[in-house]
C-alpha positions in Angstrom: -55.4 -39.6 410.5 -52.2 -40.1 412.4 -48.8 -40.3 410.8 -46.7 -43.4 411.0 -43.4 -43.5 413.0 -41.0 -44.7 410.3 -37.3 -45.0 410.0 -35.5 -45.7 406.7 -32.5 -47.8 406.2 -30.9 -45.6 403.7 -27.6 -47.6 403.7 -29.2 -50.5 401.9 -28.8 -50.0 398.2 -30.3 -53.3 397.0 -33.6 -54.8 398.0 -33.3 -57.6 400.4 -35.5 -60.7 400.8 -35.6 -61.3 397.0 -32.4 -63.5 396.5 -31.3 -64.4 393.0 -34.3 -62.6 391.4 -34.1 -58.8 391.4 -31.3 -56.4 392.2 -30.9 -52.7 391.7 -27.5 -51.3 390.8 -25.8 -49.2 393.5 -25.9 -46.0 391.4 -29.6 -46.4 390.4 -31.2 -44.5 388.8 -28.3 -43.5 386.6 -30.3 -43.8 383.4 -34.0 -44.2 384.0 -34.9 -47.6 385.5 -31.4 -49.2 386.0 -33.0 -52.5 387.0 -31.4 -55.8 386.3 -32.6 -59.4 386.7 -30.1 -61.9 388.1 -31.0 -65.6 388.5 -29.1 -68.8 388.4 -32.0 -70.4 386.5 -34.2 -68.7 384.0 -37.3 -67.2 385.6 -40.7 -67.0 383.9 -40.1 -63.4 382.9 -36.8 -64.3 381.3 -38.4 -67.1 379.4 -40.9 -64.7 378.1 -38.1 -62.4 377.0 -36.3 -65.1 375.0 -36.5 -64.2 371.3 -37.8 -60.7 372.0 -36.1 -57.6 370.8 -33.3 -56.0 372.8 -34.5 -54.0 375.9 -32.2 -51.1 375.3 -32.7 -48.3 377.8 -34.7 -45.3 376.7 -35.1 -41.9 378.2 -38.1 -41.6 380.5 -40.5 -38.7 380.3 -39.4 -35.7 382.3 -42.2 -36.1 384.8 -41.1 -39.7 385.5 -37.4 -38.7 385.8 -38.3 -36.0 388.3 -40.4 -38.4 390.4 -37.7 -41.1 390.3 -35.3 -38.6 391.8 -37.7 -37.9 394.6 -37.8 -41.6 395.5 -34.2 -41.3 396.5 -35.2 -38.8 399.1 -37.4 -41.2 400.9 -34.5 -42.1 403.2 -34.1 -38.4 404.1 -37.7 -37.5 404.3 -39.4 -40.4 406.1 -41.6 -37.8 407.9 -43.4 -37.3 404.6 -44.9 -40.8 404.8 -48.4 -41.5 406.2 -51.1 -44.2 405.8 -52.8 -44.1 402.4 -56.3 -42.9 403.3 -57.8 -43.9 399.9 -56.7 -47.5 400.1 -60.0 -49.5 399.9 -58.8 -53.1 399.9 -55.9 -55.3 400.9 -53.7 -55.4 404.0 -54.1 -52.5 406.4 -57.7 -51.8 405.5 -60.9 -52.4 407.5 -61.9 -50.8 410.8 -58.6 -48.8 411.0 -56.2 -47.6 408.4 -52.8 -48.4 409.8 -49.1 -48.7 408.9 -49.7 -52.3 408.0 -51.2 -51.0 404.7 -50.0 -48.8 401.9 -48.2 -45.6 402.6 -48.5 -42.2 400.9 -45.5 -39.9 400.2 -46.4 -36.3 399.7 -44.2 -36.0 396.7 -46.4 -38.2 394.5 -46.0 -41.9 395.0 -47.2 -44.7 397.3 -45.3 -47.5 399.0 -47.0 -50.9 398.8 -45.8 -53.6 401.3 -44.2 -56.5 399.4 -45.9 -59.8 400.3 -43.9 -62.8 401.5 -42.4 -65.0 398.7 -43.4 -66.2 396.3 -46.1 -63.6 395.9 -44.0 -60.6 396.7 -41.1 -61.9 394.6 -43.4 -62.5 391.7 -44.9 -59.0 391.8 -41.6 -57.2 392.1 -40.2 -59.2 389.2 -43.3 -58.5 387.1 -43.1 -54.7 387.7 -39.4 -54.6 387.0 -39.7 -56.6 383.8 -42.6 -54.7 382.4 -41.2 -51.3 383.3 -37.9 -52.1 381.6 -39.0 -54.0 378.5 -39.3 -52.5 375.0 -41.6 -55.3 373.7 -44.8 -53.7 372.3 -47.0 -55.9 374.5 -45.1 -54.9 377.6 -45.1 -51.2 376.7 -48.8 -51.2 376.2 -49.4 -53.1 379.4 -47.1 -50.7 381.3 -49.3 -47.8 380.2 -52.3 -49.5 381.8 -50.7 -50.0 385.3 -49.1 -47.6 387.9 -45.6 -46.5 387.1 -43.0 -48.4 389.1 -40.0 -46.8 390.7 -38.2 -49.7 392.3 -38.3 -50.8 396.0 -37.4 -49.3 399.4 -36.9 -50.9 402.8 -38.6 -49.2 405.7 -38.7 -49.9 409.4 -42.1 -49.2 410.9 -42.6 -48.3 414.5 -39.2 -49.9 415.4 -39.9 -53.2 413.7 -37.5 -55.0 411.4 -37.2 -53.3 408.0 -39.5 -54.7 405.4 -39.7 -54.2 401.6 -42.0 -51.9 399.8 -42.8 -51.4 396.1 -42.6 -47.7 395.1 -45.5 -46.9 392.8 -47.3 -44.0 391.2 -50.0 -42.3 393.3 -53.1 -42.5 391.2 -54.8 -39.9 393.3 -52.1 -37.3 393.1 -53.4 -33.8 392.5 -57.0 -34.7 393.3 -58.9 -32.6 395.8 -61.3 -35.3 396.9 -60.6 -38.6 395.3 -63.3 -41.2 395.0 -62.0 -44.8 394.5 -63.3 -48.2 393.6 -61.3 -51.5 393.6 -62.8 -54.2 391.4 -61.0 -57.6 391.3 -61.2 -59.2 387.9 -61.8 -62.9 387.1 -64.2 -65.7 388.1 -61.0 -67.5 389.1 -58.9 -65.5 391.6 -56.1 -68.0 392.2 -53.2 -69.1 390.2 -52.5 -72.5 388.5 -50.6 -73.7 391.5 -53.3 -73.0 394.1 -54.1 -75.8 396.6 -57.6 -77.3 396.8 -58.1 -75.5 400.1 -57.2 -72.1 398.5 -59.5 -72.8 395.6 -62.4 -73.6 397.9 -61.7 -70.5 400.0 -61.7 -68.2 397.0 -64.7 -69.7 395.3 -66.8 -69.1 398.5 -66.4 -65.4 398.2 -68.5 -62.8 396.4 -71.0 -65.4 395.2 -73.4 -62.9 393.6 -70.8 -61.5 391.1 -67.6 -63.5 391.0 -68.7 -66.6 389.2 -71.7 -65.1 387.4 -70.0 -62.0 386.2 -66.3 -62.5 386.7 -65.6 -59.6 389.0 -65.8 -58.7 392.7 -66.1 -55.3 394.3 -63.5 -55.1 397.1 -64.2 -51.6 398.2 -65.5 -48.1 397.4 -64.9 -44.6 398.6 -67.4 -42.0 397.6 -68.0 -38.4 398.8 -70.9 -36.0 399.1 -71.5 -32.4 399.8 -69.5 -29.3 399.0 -66.9 -30.4 401.6 -66.5 -33.8 400.0 -67.4 -35.8 403.1 -65.9 -39.3 402.7 -67.8 -42.6 403.1 -66.1 -45.9 402.9 -67.7 -49.2 401.7 -65.6 -52.3 402.6 -65.6 -55.8 401.1 -68.9 -56.6 402.9 -70.7 -54.4 400.3 -69.4 -56.4 397.4 -70.0 -59.8 399.2 -73.7 -58.8 399.6 -74.2 -57.9 396.0 -76.5 -60.1 393.9 -76.2 -60.7 390.2 -79.5 -58.8 389.5 -78.5 -55.8 391.7 -75.1 -54.9 390.3 -76.4 -51.5 389.2 -75.9 -50.5 392.9 -72.2 -50.5 392.3 -72.3 -47.4 390.1 -75.1 -45.8 392.1 -72.8 -46.0 395.1 -69.5 -45.1 393.3 -71.1 -42.0 391.8 -73.4 -41.2 394.7 -76.3 -40.8 392.3 -78.8 -40.0 395.0 -77.3 -36.6 395.4 -75.1 -35.8 392.5 -75.7 -34.0 389.1 -76.9 -36.7 386.6 -75.3 -34.8 383.7 -71.9 -35.0 385.3 -72.4 -38.6 386.3 -73.1 -39.4 382.7 -69.9 -37.8 381.6 -67.9 -39.7 384.2 -69.5 -43.0 383.1 -68.5 -42.1 379.5 -64.9 -41.5 380.4 -64.6 -44.7 382.4 -66.2 -46.7 379.6 -63.6 -45.4 377.1 -60.8 -46.4 379.5 -62.2 -49.8 380.1 -62.6 -50.3 376.3 -58.9 -49.5 375.9 -58.1 -52.3 378.4 -60.5 -54.6 376.6 -58.8 -54.0 373.3 -55.4 -54.9 374.8 -56.6 -58.2 376.4 -58.5 -59.2 373.2 -55.1 -59.9 371.6 -52.4 -60.2 374.2 -51.2 -63.8 374.8 -48.1 -63.3 376.9 -49.7 -63.2 380.4 -52.4 -64.7 382.4 -53.3 -62.4 385.3 -55.2 -63.7 388.3 -56.5 -61.8 391.4 -55.6 -58.4 389.9 -57.9 -55.5 390.2 -59.0 -52.5 388.2 -58.7 -49.3 390.2 -61.1 -46.6 389.2 -60.5 -43.0 390.5 -62.2 -39.7 389.9 -62.1 -36.3 391.7 -65.3 -35.4 393.5 -64.5 -31.7 392.7 -66.1 -32.2 389.2 -69.5 -31.9 391.0 -68.6 -28.4 392.2 -69.8 -25.1 390.7 -73.4 -26.1 389.7 -76.0 -23.4 389.4 -79.6 -23.6 390.8 -80.9 -25.2 387.6 -78.4 -28.0 388.0 -76.3 -27.0 385.0 -72.6 -27.4 385.3 -71.0 -24.1 384.5 -67.4 -25.1 384.7 -66.7 -28.6 383.5 -66.8 -29.5 379.9 -66.4 -33.1 378.8 -62.7 -32.7 378.2 -62.1 -31.1 381.5 -63.8 -33.9 383.4 -61.6 -36.4 381.6 -58.6 -34.9 383.3 -60.0 -35.9 386.6 -60.7 -39.6 385.7 -58.1 -42.4 386.1 -58.2 -46.1 385.6 -55.3 -48.6 386.1 -54.8 -52.4 386.6 -53.2 -53.1 390.0 -51.9 -56.0 392.1 -49.7 -58.6 390.2 -48.8 -61.3 392.7 -50.4 -63.9 390.5 -49.1 -63.4 387.0 -48.1 -66.4 384.9 -47.0 -67.1 381.3 -49.9 -67.4 378.9 -48.2 -69.8 376.5 -49.9 -68.2 373.5 -53.4 -68.4 374.9 -55.8 -65.5 375.5 -56.6 -64.7 379.2 -60.2 -65.7 379.0 -60.7 -65.5 382.8 -59.6 -61.8 382.8 -61.5 -61.0 379.6 -64.8 -62.5 381.0 -64.8 -60.2 384.0 -63.5 -57.2 382.1 -66.2 -57.5 379.5 -69.0 -57.7 382.1 -67.6 -54.7 384.0 -67.4 -52.7 380.8 -71.0 -53.7 379.9 -72.1 -52.5 383.4 -70.8 -49.0 382.6 -72.2 -49.1 379.0 -75.7 -50.1 380.2 -75.8 -47.7 383.1 -78.6 -45.1 382.5 -78.9 -42.6 385.4 -81.5 -40.0 384.7 -81.6 -38.5 388.2 
């Protein structure tokens, strides 16, 4: 995979292209996330904050502090950026992984291109609000999404600088990450969608989106001792039928060739993580989240070191859990819930969780 020719405009201290919404103070990050919202009219996030407790700054975990400092080195170490090989959906995916998609920095974070307003503006504002808030709902939600480290402006292959969100790399430290992107919701458009947009979205993933409330956007699995990578794009998810959704986990865990005992342990850990998300959405009434995904990641290395009898000699249940991650991603379509549960998200989440609970692979 070729690296990307990137130059960084390190003189820019504030993100451009998001007027009157988000700014980062010139000496950020003096104390953790020194993010401030500035708008002439109250934004949806500011309305949500009204009446909430003060968002006094708190010290971040040492790991997060260290990583935030590394973000400041992007301008000096642009050569450490390359296309994110494990991106399975979104811009820059398909036949060729390219600089149009997400970028990986070797120090442990990814850079996601900001979409054009209002989508990009809304996502940046969401991340900045959630990461800085002390409200219990926001703190719990922030634990379920990638950590946010602000924005950077990059010039790619001599083109005009564009804005990126700097996020946690969910595959950091993994030897051979396997990834699945599942978009949640039977409705994958916001309340302001046009009739044309609604018709376009409703015509996709007919076998699972409406019947089950989720869509499989892409999968990366691996096989063999060398962890050979195989990529399944959106065509896999579009061809799925309601009665064949078991294929999803068969592909994700490569059950035709992997140890069933380890597969069972992976399923157990992912089920527990999904149930944690379920518990949160069963009560939160602050946000309605459309067209967001759940990203599931595990390290294929857990299938290593198996003896001739097929018994894993290395990985106990707790060890495998260290190689399993699950987060909610993509927040370009987040809107106030006005005190109502997010039934659209809950429906898809419940069915995805049931898929894992009912999965019974015996080899």
